[in-house]
C-alpha positions in Angstrom: 7.3 -30.7 -25.7 8.7 -29.6 -22.4 9.6 -26.1 -23.3 5.9 -24.7 -23.3 5.1 -25.9 -19.7 8.3 -24.9 -18.4 8.0 -21.4 -20.1 4.5 -21.2 -18.5 5.8 -22.2 -15.1 8.6 -19.6 -15.2 6.0 -16.8 -16.0 3.7 -17.9 -13.2 6.7 -17.8 -10.7 7.8 -14.4 -12.2 4.3 -13.0 -11.8 4.3 -14.1 -8.2 7.5 -12.5 -7.4 6.6 -9.3 -9.3 3.4 -9.0 -7.3 5.2 -9.6 -3.9 7.7 -6.9 -5.0 4.9 -4.4 -6.2 3.3 -4.9 -2.8 6.5 -4.0 -0.9 7.3 -1.2 -3.0 3.7 0.3 -2.7 3.9 -0.2 1.0 7.0 1.9 1.3 5.4 4.6 -0.9 2.2 4.5 1.4 4.3 4.8 4.5 6.4 7.7 3.1 3.0 9.5 2.1 1.7 9.1 5.6 5.0 10.4 7.2 5.2 13.4 4.8 1.5 14.4 5.3 1.8 14.0 9.1 4.8 16.3 9.2 3.5 18.9 6.7 -0.1 18.8 7.7 -1.3 18.6 4.0 -4.0 16.0 4.3 -6.1 14.7 1.5 -9.9 13.5 1.4 -8.9 10.0 1.5 -7.0 10.2 4.8 -8.5 8.8 8.0 -7.9 9.7 11.5 -8.2 7.6 14.7 -8.1 9.6 18.0 -5.6 8.1 20.5 -6.3 8.5 24.2 -3.4 9.7 26.3 -2.7 10.1 29.9 -1.0 13.5 29.6 -3.1 16.6 29.7 -1.3 18.3 26.7 -1.0 15.3 24.6 -3.8 15.0 22.0 -2.7 12.6 19.3 -4.3 11.2 16.3 -3.4 8.1 14.2 -3.2 9.2 10.4 -4.1 6.2 8.1 -3.5 6.6 4.4 -4.4 4.3 1.7 -2.6 3.6 -1.7 -4.1 1.4 -4.5 -2.4 0.2 -7.7 -3.4 -2.3 -10.4 -1.3 -5.5 -10.7 0.9 -6.0 -13.8 0.4 -9.1 -15.8 3.1 -11.0 -17.4 0.6 -13.5 -19.1 -1.7 -11.5 -21.1 -4.4 -14.1 -21.4 -4.3 -14.9 -17.8 -7.7 -13.6 -16.8 -7.5 -14.1 -13.0 -5.4 -11.1 -12.7 -7.9 -8.8 -14.6 -9.2 -6.0 -12.5 -7.0 -6.9 -9.5 -5.1 -4.2 -7.5 -2.9 -3.9 -4.6 -4.2 -2.0 -1.6 -1.7 -1.0 1.1 -1.9 1.5 4.2 0.5 3.8 5.7 0.2 5.1 9.3 1.7 8.0 11.2 1.3 9.6 14.6 0.0 13.2 14.3 -0.3 15.8 17.0 -4.0 17.0 17.3 -4.2 20.7 17.7 -7.7 21.1 18.6 
């Protein structure tokens, strides 16, 4: 009698832990992508730039913003609240603008 609710409670807790861990991993990947693209200069169409005003004459800086999306894994197949949900995280890097 108690086994089914406890199993369901365990799966819900594991789903929450898996979601938090997935977000942290994707955040690390997004930050790595932003750093690598900022250093190499190989930008994609989804990258956004925000101009940063600086007080120096020769310093022309931009903030590179990258986005990474991934769908959530579901441990409970019939749990319909997670269908179509995804993790969206951003990575940022400072890029020297050569204009």
